[in-house]
Steps between C-alpha positions, in 0.01 A plus 500: 500500500575824306881462562492137390314586185758769424788267585355229277489740206852608567640145528310368192607785269860512637539136399324569166770742389802288606525294172669698218244667278444812286457729806797406723739461214396836357545655844846335524603672184359833605675481843831425346473751228329791680558436869280435805335842500341420164434133601304622801281727284431212285417264789267749672308563175480131424383414852213759489368348176558147648245596782228579244575202289504251788157637620354459144641157428415355834137584422530359149715193590219243485376629172846507346576145608187381306621658173636213270766689299619771748830323578583450118423867426719606795787272395514660151478854651799403721698380194451848334574676825807308593622516140450878492676558832778274398552681172506842671744387763721341248508803272580728791748274672810699386350846575656681797256601774396874491605718800148619568153346448146643539305379804181513295652274247567222754146549653340475156706196427385327821138578429516372136676174598249449785210527254672288234561210731321188374663263747307680779179367346621146519639545841188640655274260303672213678589657842176704522276203426680277749495774785133574445397139464669413832362817669838635586357838424171605657218599253442869445673800355688616805703173556577512127629851528725406797617195300584715199689742714704210634554382133637847409734494795613146405580608149682814630720297743584233244584746225706711738701198605557424125623861436734501804637158412573602138690811606685307774607216265607751229725681761622190670609324188584807295276379217466734207162637397541347160551151649197526724277640222614219270415239759162645568425524131591125456263424799214687324561302182514177707164576667343583157632171363352309811150627424536407131615152584223461758230586248651283223513210748138550599402504129685179434373336806134560396546357154 
């Protein structure tokens, strides 16, 4: 049962990080500009925080799902976050990668982005409520700890796959760093625009 709980957390969170978002796109940029060593530091730091946040949000999932304006607030936070990341990536798209980077910088970056990750709230609000309501996770703190460890492992594996794929594609197709950074910046702006359009549509639909 313990293994199944761990595996459930791994699968659920692995799937959760497959769609392009602020975390995996930022990691893609980091892997291409700084290499796999720094990407791994980022992923390990991020996954450690993911364990803590999964544990917390799974306990708060039911309460969060009952808050009427939480999705609207998160959407506008995502607009600011995606817009900021897009602007930073766009402004630095032509800069040549440095030859050396600090491990502490990548670890700190991973921790900060793990904390400032509003999509995680929505994800666990939906997935957590569903899993608990259908008793896929046994009640009690110990099963939740095991599930959270699986969640951290899932995020680690998915983000590692993203980083390896990014470096492979760059090497395979001889893509320039500037081209990739520009593409990622456009994706960030596109995701920001999506959340703006979504909120405008909801406002118009409720008139």
